[in-house]
Backbone as JSON, one array per atom type, in Angstrom:
{
  "sequence": "MLASVAQVTPESTQQAVGYPTLFVLVAIGALVPVVPTGALVSSAAVVAFHQTAPFSLLIVFGVAAFAAFLGDVALYWLGRRGMKSKNGSRWLEAIRDRAPEERLAQAQAKLADHGVMVLVLSRLVPAGRIPVMLACLMAKMPLRRFARGDVPACLAWAVTYQLIGILGGSLFKEPWEGVAVAVALTVVISVAPALWRKVRHALA",
  "N": [[-20.14, -94.5, 29.98], [-17.52, -93.49, 30.18], [-16.67, -94.23, 27.7], [-18.2, -92.59, 26.05], [-17.19, -90.11, 26.76], [-14.6, -90.36, 25.82], [-15.07, -90.28, 23.15], [-15.49, -87.67, 22.54], [-14.12, -85.26, 20.62], [-11.12, -83.21, 20.38], [-11.67, -81.13, 18.65], [-14.46, -80.71, 18.78], [-14.59, -79.87, 21.38], [-13.16, -77.49, 21.24], [-14.97, -76.01, 19.71], [-17.2, -75.9, 21.41], [-16.26, -74.3, 23.45], [-15.12, -72.18, 22.08], [-17.04, -70.77, 20.38], [-19.01, -69.53, 22.17], [-17.18, -67.93, 23.59], [-16.14, -66.28, 21.58], [-18.49, -64.89, 20.91], [-19.06, -63.47, 23.32], [-16.73, -61.87, 23.64], [-16.69, -60.33, 21.28], [-19.11, -58.93, 21.52], [-18.61, -57.49, 23.88], [-16.44, -56.04, 22.96], [-17.72, -54.39, 21.12], [-19.2, -52.8, 22.8], [-17.26, -51.7, 24.52], [-14.8, -50.25, 23.06], [-12.06, -51.42, 23.06], [-11.25, -53.92, 22.81], [-9.75, -55.93, 20.37], [-11.73, -56.66, 18.07], [-11.87, -57.31, 15.35], [-9.51, -58.74, 14.9], [-10.08, -60.92, 16.53], [-12.21, -62.16, 15.17], [-10.96, -62.81, 12.74], [-8.99, -64.57, 13.66], [-10.59, -66.62, 14.74], [-11.75, -67.47, 12.37], [-9.55, -68.56, 11.06], [-9.02, -70.81, 12.65], [-11.43, -72.19, 12.31], [-11.28, -72.69, 9.59], [-9.39, -74.69, 9.43], [-10.67, -76.79, 10.59], [-12.55, -79.87, 10.49], [-15.24, -80.12, 10.77], [-18.45, -79.53, 9.36], [-19.79, -76.37, 8.23], [-18.41, -74.74, 10.02], [-17.12, -72.28, 9.45], [-19.32, -70.79, 8.68], [-20.75, -70.67, 11.04], [-19.0, -69.21, 12.66], [-19.1, -66.79, 11.28], [-21.86, -66.1, 11.65], [-22.05, -65.94, 14.47], [-20.2, -63.9, 15.05], [-21.22, -61.67, 13.6], [-23.79, -61.38, 14.75], [-23.17, -60.91, 17.45], [-21.72, -58.52, 17.23], [-23.72, -56.85, 16.26], [-25.61, -56.85, 18.39], [-24.0, -55.68, 20.38], [-23.51, -53.13, 19.25], [-26.14, -52.08, 19.07], [-26.86, -52.08, 21.78], [-24.98, -50.24, 22.81], [-25.72, -47.96, 21.4], [-28.32, -47.6, 22.36], [-27.75, -47.06, 25.05], [-26.34, -44.71, 24.66], [-28.38, -43.06, 23.66], [-30.01, -42.87, 25.91], [-28.32, -41.39, 27.49], [-28.26, -39.01, 26.02], [-30.83, -38.08, 26.41], [-30.86, -37.62, 29.09], [-30.43, -35.12, 31.62], [-28.0, -34.88, 32.89], [-26.39, -36.37, 31.3], [-24.41, -39.31, 30.6], [-22.07, -41.86, 31.57], [-21.57, -43.58, 29.48], [-22.29, -42.12, 27.21], [-20.41, -40.09, 27.4], [-18.12, -41.6, 27.04], [-18.44, -42.34, 24.38], [-18.29, -39.82, 23.16], [-15.68, -39.1, 23.85], [-14.21, -40.74, 22.23], [-14.58, -39.77, 19.73], [-13.17, -37.65, 17.83], [-13.35, -34.14, 17.01], [-12.9, -33.47, 14.32], [-13.27, -35.93, 12.99], [-15.89, -36.4, 13.74], [-17.26, -34.3, 12.47], [-16.85, -35.03, 9.8], [-18.25, -37.44, 9.81], [-20.86, -36.54, 10.32], [-21.36, -35.09, 8.0], [-21.27, -37.11, 6.06], [-23.35, -38.71, 6.96], [-25.51, -37.02, 6.52], [-25.47, -36.96, 3.76], [-25.67, -39.65, 2.89], [-27.31, -41.09, 4.61], [-28.44, -43.86, 6.63], [-26.85, -45.76, 5.41], [-24.25, -45.07, 5.67], [-23.4, -46.31, 7.91], [-22.51, -48.83, 7.21], [-20.04, -48.36, 5.92], [-18.73, -47.17, 8.07], [-18.29, -49.27, 9.82], [-16.39, -50.7, 8.48], [-14.22, -49.06, 8.18], [-11.35, -48.39, 10.05], [-11.68, -47.21, 13.36], [-13.9, -45.77, 12.67], [-16.48, -46.29, 13.42], [-17.46, -45.26, 15.93], [-17.45, -42.32, 15.72], [-19.46, -42.06, 13.7], [-21.61, -43.26, 14.98], [-21.99, -41.42, 17.07], [-22.69, -39.21, 15.55], [-25.14, -40.1, 14.58], [-26.54, -40.22, 16.99], [-26.56, -37.51, 17.71], [-28.09, -36.56, 15.66], [-30.48, -37.48, 16.45], [-31.45, -39.98, 15.65], [-33.8, -42.57, 15.45], [-33.8, -45.58, 17.44], [-34.69, -47.91, 16.16], [-34.33, -47.34, 13.43], [-31.57, -46.98, 13.35], [-30.79, -49.58, 14.01], [-31.7, -51.03, 11.78], [-29.98, -50.06, 9.81], [-27.61, -50.94, 10.86], [-27.54, -53.67, 10.62], [-26.73, -54.62, 7.89], [-24.21, -53.46, 8.09], [-22.85, -54.85, 10.15], [-22.87, -57.41, 9.06], [-21.3, -57.04, 6.75], [-18.92, -56.31, 7.97], [-18.25, -58.64, 9.44], [-17.91, -60.48, 7.34], [-15.71, -59.35, 6.0], [-13.53, -59.45, 7.86], [-13.53, -62.14, 8.34], [-12.77, -63.15, 5.85], [-10.15, -62.25, 5.8], [-9.1, -63.9, 7.77], [-9.53, -66.41, 6.55], [-7.82, -66.18, 4.38], [-5.34, -66.03, 5.73], [-5.41, -68.57, 6.95], [-5.37, -70.27, 4.74], [-2.83, -70.06, 3.77], [-1.03, -71.35, 5.37], [-0.16, -74.46, 6.93], [-0.3, -74.98, 9.65], [-2.54, -74.0, 12.18], [-1.84, -71.97, 14.08], [0.04, -70.42, 12.78], [-1.42, -69.26, 10.73], [-3.19, -67.77, 12.32], [-1.41, -65.93, 13.44], [-0.64, -64.48, 11.16], [-3.14, -63.47, 10.36], [-3.82, -61.85, 12.57], [-1.72, -60.01, 12.42], [-2.31, -58.78, 9.96], [-4.8, -57.58, 10.52], [-4.05, -55.78, 12.5], [-2.33, -54.09, 11.06], [-4.17, -53.03, 9.23], [-5.83, -51.62, 10.98], [-4.12, -49.77, 12.13], [-2.89, -48.36, 10.07], [-4.49, -46.17, 8.86], [-4.45, -44.18, 10.91], [-1.7, -43.68, 11.16], [-1.21, -42.68, 8.6], [-2.69, -40.3, 8.68], [-1.22, -38.88, 10.6], [1.23, -38.62, 9.29], [0.42, -37.1, 7.09], [-0.44, -34.72, 8.33], [1.98, -33.93, 9.4], [3.45, -33.34, 7.12], [2.0, -31.32, 6.07]],
  "CA": [[-19.92, -93.06, 30.16], [-16.13, -93.22, 29.81], [-16.56, -94.37, 26.24], [-18.77, -91.39, 25.42], [-16.24, -89.01, 26.98], [-13.46, -90.58, 24.93], [-15.46, -89.98, 21.78], [-15.52, -86.22, 22.35], [-12.87, -84.87, 19.97], [-10.65, -81.87, 20.73], [-12.32, -80.15, 17.77], [-15.77, -80.38, 19.33], [-14.34, -79.11, 22.61], [-12.81, -76.14, 20.8], [-16.19, -75.33, 19.27], [-18.06, -75.66, 22.57], [-15.68, -73.19, 24.2], [-14.75, -71.07, 21.2], [-18.14, -69.95, 19.89], [-19.5, -68.61, 23.21], [-16.13, -66.96, 23.91], [-16.14, -65.3, 20.49], [-19.69, -64.05, 21.05], [-18.91, -62.57, 24.47], [-15.65, -60.91, 23.4], [-17.1, -59.39, 20.23], [-20.15, -58.07, 22.1], [-17.93, -56.57, 24.8], [-15.64, -55.14, 22.13], [-18.61, -53.39, 20.52], [-19.58, -51.88, 23.87], [-16.05, -51.04, 25.01], [-13.93, -50.42, 21.89], [-10.65, -51.64, 23.35], [-10.99, -55.31, 22.41], [-9.55, -55.99, 18.91], [-12.73, -57.62, 17.61], [-11.53, -57.77, 14.01], [-8.5, -59.79, 15.05], [-10.75, -62.09, 17.1], [-12.97, -62.84, 14.11], [-10.0, -63.39, 11.8], [-8.36, -65.73, 14.31], [-11.6, -67.69, 14.79], [-11.92, -67.98, 11.01], [-8.4, -69.42, 10.78], [-9.24, -72.09, 13.34], [-12.56, -72.86, 11.64], [-10.82, -73.11, 8.26], [-8.62, -75.92, 9.59], [-11.49, -77.83, 11.2], [-13.23, -80.77, 9.56], [-16.69, -80.03, 10.98], [-19.12, -78.68, 8.37], [-20.43, -75.11, 8.64], [-17.66, -74.03, 11.06], [-16.93, -70.9, 9.03], [-20.63, -70.14, 8.68], [-21.11, -70.41, 12.44], [-18.16, -68.09, 13.09], [-19.68, -65.59, 10.67], [-23.12, -65.77, 12.31], [-21.8, -65.54, 15.86], [-19.51, -62.6, 15.07], [-22.13, -60.62, 13.13], [-24.86, -61.19, 15.73], [-22.6, -60.29, 18.65], [-21.4, -57.13, 16.9], [-24.99, -56.13, 16.15], [-26.15, -56.66, 19.74], [-23.15, -54.71, 21.06], [-23.76, -51.81, 18.67], [-27.47, -51.62, 19.46], [-26.82, -51.8, 23.21], [-24.23, -49.0, 23.02], [-26.53, -46.85, 20.89], [-29.41, -47.42, 23.32], [-27.18, -46.38, 26.22], [-26.05, -43.34, 24.25], [-29.66, -42.32, 23.57], [-30.42, -42.57, 27.28], [-27.47, -40.29, 27.94], [-28.67, -37.78, 25.33], [-32.1, -37.63, 26.99], [-30.65, -37.27, 30.49], [-29.86, -33.79, 31.84], [-26.61, -35.02, 33.32], [-25.66, -37.26, 30.41], [-24.07, -40.61, 31.16], [-20.66, -42.23, 31.3], [-21.51, -44.22, 28.17], [-22.29, -41.04, 26.23], [-19.1, -39.43, 27.49], [-17.14, -42.5, 26.43], [-18.6, -42.22, 22.93], [-17.76, -38.51, 22.77], [-14.22, -39.09, 24.01], [-13.6, -41.5, 21.13], [-15.0, -39.18, 18.46], [-12.55, -36.34, 17.64], [-14.23, -33.19, 16.33], [-12.72, -33.57, 12.86], [-13.92, -37.16, 12.52], [-17.33, -36.23, 13.95], [-17.76, -33.44, 11.4], [-16.89, -35.85, 8.59], [-19.34, -38.41, 9.96], [-22.12, -35.84, 10.19], [-21.54, -34.76, 6.58], [-21.58, -38.35, 5.34], [-24.69, -39.14, 7.38], [-26.47, -36.16, 5.83], [-25.47, -37.28, 2.32], [-25.95, -41.05, 2.56], [-28.24, -41.7, 5.54], [-27.97, -44.97, 7.46], [-25.89, -46.59, 4.7], [-22.91, -44.72, 6.12], [-23.05, -47.24, 8.98], [-21.75, -49.93, 6.61], [-18.66, -47.9, 5.75], [-18.14, -46.89, 9.38], [-17.87, -50.53, 10.42], [-15.25, -51.22, 7.75], [-13.11, -48.12, 8.33], [-10.86, -48.4, 11.43], [-12.04, -46.07, 14.2], [-14.97, -45.0, 12.03], [-17.79, -46.65, 13.96], [-17.89, -44.4, 17.04], [-17.88, -40.99, 15.24], [-20.74, -42.17, 12.99], [-22.64, -43.52, 15.99], [-22.26, -40.16, 17.75], [-23.42, -38.38, 14.59], [-26.52, -40.61, 14.6], [-27.14, -39.8, 18.26], [-26.79, -36.06, 17.67], [-29.18, -36.35, 14.71], [-31.66, -38.06, 17.09], [-31.95, -41.1, 14.86], [-34.48, -43.59, 16.28], [-33.07, -46.83, 17.62], [-35.1, -48.88, 15.14], [-33.69, -46.99, 12.16], [-30.16, -47.31, 13.51], [-30.65, -51.04, 13.99], [-31.86, -51.47, 10.39], [-28.76, -49.75, 9.09], [-26.48, -51.63, 11.46], [-27.55, -55.08, 10.21], [-25.76, -54.85, 6.81], [-22.88, -53.04, 8.52], [-22.24, -55.95, 10.9], [-22.67, -58.52, 8.13], [-20.15, -56.71, 5.92], [-17.74, -56.34, 8.84], [-17.93, -60.03, 9.74], [-17.4, -61.1, 6.11], [-14.39, -58.79, 5.69], [-12.5, -59.99, 8.75], [-13.46, -63.59, 8.15], [-11.98, -63.38, 4.65], [-8.75, -62.08, 6.21], [-8.74, -65.14, 8.46], [-9.45, -67.51, 5.58], [-6.57, -65.97, 3.64], [-4.24, -66.47, 6.59], [-5.5, -70.01, 7.16], [-5.06, -71.0, 3.52], [-1.41, -69.93, 3.43], [-0.19, -72.16, 6.26], [-0.75, -75.73, 7.39], [-0.55, -74.91, 11.09], [-3.48, -72.92, 12.51], [-1.24, -70.84, 14.8], [0.72, -69.56, 11.81], [-2.48, -68.48, 10.1], [-3.68, -66.81, 13.31], [-0.41, -64.86, 13.55], [-0.75, -63.65, 9.95], [-4.43, -62.77, 10.4], [-3.73, -60.79, 13.58], [-0.82, -58.98, 11.89], [-3.03, -58.05, 8.92], [-5.83, -56.72, 11.12], [-3.36, -54.68, 13.19], [-1.88, -53.17, 10.02], [-5.36, -52.35, 8.71], [-6.37, -50.7, 11.98], [-3.14, -48.73, 12.47], [-2.46, -47.62, 8.88], [-5.13, -44.86, 8.67], [-3.98, -43.21, 11.91], [-0.34, -43.31, 10.78], [-1.29, -41.84, 7.41], [-3.14, -38.96, 9.09], [-0.11, -38.22, 11.27], [2.21, -38.24, 8.27], [-0.16, -36.03, 6.28], [-0.39, -33.48, 9.12], [3.38, -33.53, 9.54], [3.91, -32.8, 5.85], [1.2, -30.14, 5.7]],
  "C": [[-18.5, -92.68, 29.75], [-15.95, -93.3, 28.31], [-17.1, -93.13, 25.54], [-17.86, -90.19, 25.6], [-15.06, -89.13, 26.03], [-13.77, -90.22, 23.5], [-15.53, -88.48, 21.5], [-14.16, -85.78, 21.82], [-12.43, -83.5, 20.47], [-11.33, -80.79, 19.89], [-13.68, -79.74, 18.31], [-15.63, -79.58, 20.62], [-13.98, -77.67, 22.27], [-14.06, -75.35, 20.41], [-17.08, -74.97, 20.47], [-17.57, -74.48, 23.4], [-15.52, -71.95, 23.31], [-15.89, -70.18, 20.77], [-18.71, -69.02, 20.96], [-18.46, -67.54, 23.58], [-16.06, -65.87, 22.85], [-17.32, -64.35, 20.62], [-19.51, -63.02, 22.16], [-17.88, -61.48, 24.2], [-16.03, -59.89, 22.34], [-18.16, -58.42, 20.75], [-19.53, -57.05, 23.05], [-17.11, -55.56, 24.01], [-16.47, -54.07, 21.45], [-19.03, -52.35, 21.56], [-18.39, -51.06, 24.36], [-14.98, -51.22, 23.94], [-12.44, -50.47, 22.21], [-10.25, -53.07, 22.99], [-10.86, -55.36, 20.9], [-10.48, -57.03, 18.27], [-12.43, -58.15, 16.21], [-10.52, -58.9, 14.05], [-9.11, -61.06, 15.62], [-11.48, -62.88, 16.02], [-12.03, -63.5, 13.12], [-9.34, -64.64, 12.39], [-9.33, -66.9, 14.39], [-11.82, -68.3, 13.42], [-10.76, -68.89, 10.61], [-8.61, -70.8, 11.39], [-10.35, -72.88, 12.66], [-12.15, -73.39, 10.28], [-10.09, -74.45, 8.34], [-9.42, -77.05, 10.23], [-12.21, -78.66, 10.13], [-14.75, -80.69, 9.68], [-17.31, -79.12, 9.93], [-19.71, -77.42, 9.02], [-19.66, -74.36, 9.73], [-17.49, -72.56, 10.71], [-18.25, -70.13, 9.06], [-21.05, -69.79, 10.1], [-20.29, -69.25, 12.99], [-18.72, -66.78, 12.55], [-20.96, -65.15, 11.4], [-22.92, -65.27, 13.72], [-21.19, -64.14, 15.91], [-20.46, -61.46, 14.67], [-23.21, -60.32, 14.16], [-24.35, -60.5, 16.99], [-22.27, -58.82, 18.41], [-22.68, -56.28, 16.84], [-25.58, -55.84, 17.53], [-25.33, -55.63, 20.51], [-23.39, -53.3, 20.56], [-25.1, -51.25, 19.15], [-27.51, -51.27, 20.95], [-26.11, -50.48, 23.49], [-25.04, -47.8, 22.53], [-27.7, -46.55, 21.83], [-28.93, -46.68, 24.56], [-26.84, -44.93, 25.89], [-27.3, -42.48, 24.16], [-30.17, -41.97, 24.97], [-29.61, -41.41, 27.83], [-27.86, -38.96, 27.3], [-29.94, -37.21, 25.94], [-31.95, -37.18, 28.45], [-30.02, -35.88, 30.62], [-28.38, -33.85, 32.18], [-25.78, -35.91, 32.4], [-25.44, -38.61, 31.05], [-22.62, -40.93, 30.83], [-20.53, -42.9, 29.95], [-21.48, -43.17, 27.07], [-20.95, -40.31, 26.24], [-18.01, -40.29, 26.85], [-17.21, -42.43, 24.91], [-18.0, -40.9, 22.45], [-16.24, -38.46, 22.85], [-13.51, -39.79, 22.86], [-13.98, -40.95, 19.76], [-14.4, -37.78, 18.35], [-13.44, -35.43, 16.79], [-14.12, -33.29, 14.81], [-13.43, -34.79, 12.3], [-15.44, -37.06, 12.67], [-17.94, -35.38, 12.84], [-17.86, -34.21, 10.08], [-18.05, -36.84, 8.64], [-20.69, -37.74, 9.78], [-22.41, -35.49, 8.73], [-21.93, -36.0, 5.78], [-22.97, -38.87, 5.7], [-25.76, -38.32, 6.67], [-26.59, -36.53, 4.35], [-26.0, -38.68, 2.03], [-26.91, -41.75, 3.52], [-27.61, -42.89, 6.27], [-26.95, -45.87, 6.74], [-24.45, -46.25, 5.08], [-22.46, -45.64, 7.25], [-22.22, -48.4, 8.43], [-20.28, -49.54, 6.47], [-17.98, -47.68, 7.09], [-17.63, -48.15, 10.06], [-16.62, -51.08, 9.75], [-14.01, -50.33, 7.87], [-12.64, -48.15, 9.79], [-11.17, -47.09, 12.15], [-13.13, -45.21, 13.58], [-16.33, -45.21, 12.66], [-18.29, -45.65, 14.99], [-18.26, -42.99, 16.57], [-19.23, -41.03, 14.51], [-21.87, -42.44, 13.98], [-23.0, -42.23, 16.73], [-23.03, -39.21, 16.84], [-24.89, -38.8, 14.53], [-27.24, -40.18, 15.87], [-27.49, -38.31, 18.23], [-27.91, -35.71, 16.69], [-30.51, -36.91, 15.23], [-32.3, -39.15, 16.23], [-32.62, -42.12, 15.77], [-33.66, -44.88, 16.33], [-33.41, -47.84, 16.54], [-34.42, -48.61, 13.8], [-32.2, -47.29, 12.21], [-29.93, -48.8, 13.39], [-30.78, -51.57, 12.56], [-30.59, -51.2, 9.58], [-27.56, -50.53, 9.6], [-26.42, -53.1, 11.05], [-26.59, -55.32, 9.04], [-24.35, -54.44, 7.19], [-22.16, -54.18, 9.24], [-21.98, -57.16, 10.01], [-21.43, -58.28, 7.27], [-18.86, -56.77, 6.72], [-17.3, -57.78, 9.12], [-17.35, -60.73, 8.52], [-15.97, -60.64, 5.84], [-13.31, -59.43, 6.55], [-12.43, -61.51, 8.69], [-12.64, -63.93, 6.9], [-10.48, -63.21, 4.93], [-8.26, -63.34, 6.9], [-8.61, -66.31, 7.52], [-8.18, -67.4, 4.76], [-5.38, -66.44, 4.45], [-4.23, -67.97, 6.8], [-5.11, -70.81, 5.94], [-3.58, -70.98, 3.17], [-0.53, -70.87, 4.23], [-0.94, -73.42, 6.7], [-1.12, -75.68, 8.87], [-1.49, -73.75, 11.41], [-2.82, -71.71, 13.18], [-0.51, -69.9, 13.86], [-0.3, -68.67, 11.09], [-3.04, -67.42, 11.03], [-2.72, -65.63, 13.41], [-0.5, -63.91, 12.36], [-2.04, -62.84, 9.97], [-4.4, -61.61, 11.39], [-2.85, -59.65, 13.07], [-1.53, -58.14, 10.83], [-4.07, -57.1, 9.51], [-5.2, -55.55, 11.88], [-2.89, -53.64, 12.18], [-3.06, -52.36, 9.48], [-5.87, -51.3, 9.69], [-5.43, -49.53, 12.27], [-2.82, -47.83, 11.28], [-3.15, -46.27, 8.71], [-4.64, -43.8, 9.65], [-2.55, -42.75, 11.58], [-0.33, -42.39, 9.57], [-1.73, -40.43, 7.76], [-2.02, -38.19, 9.77], [0.93, -37.75, 10.27], [1.71, -37.07, 7.43], [-0.13, -34.7, 7.01], [1.03, -32.99, 9.28], [3.92, -32.88, 8.27], [3.18, -31.52, 5.45], [1.8, -28.85, 6.23]]
}
């Protein structure tokens, strides 16, 4: 028994703990958009890039995409319940609070022009997911149709942030250095649009 315990490598231990943790955090981040899920996926990709186990990056991609999809579908289902309820719900109010009127109007226009494919773009644009989700709710889009559109959105999102992590991991020998770069890149990507809007309004 001691021999079998000794054969368990730190890498396998990281995977046993890391994959479930990534799944839980990404799913929670999709439900409660305060967890930096993009940074989580990029960081996990950095660690997987430096591991010797085969398919580590593929597993990170699958776990992240599946968790994001489940979180999105759960939040949309909760939002639909709130729309049907006379008194609404705290989940619906949370979605509305995170969807400024200007962004909601843009999302509604794009949804009318492009249909569910706008979900793909909403997942890639920082702070774009919630306004588009609210636009879908207000348009009374069925859950099944939303789910079909959300599949490619989550796949594209997982690929994008995983590529950021791979880039960070390939630049440095130490995983922690790659994680730091990946997190910095995802923060810049998420903050840049909001800063640009503030600058544009200040100059207008």
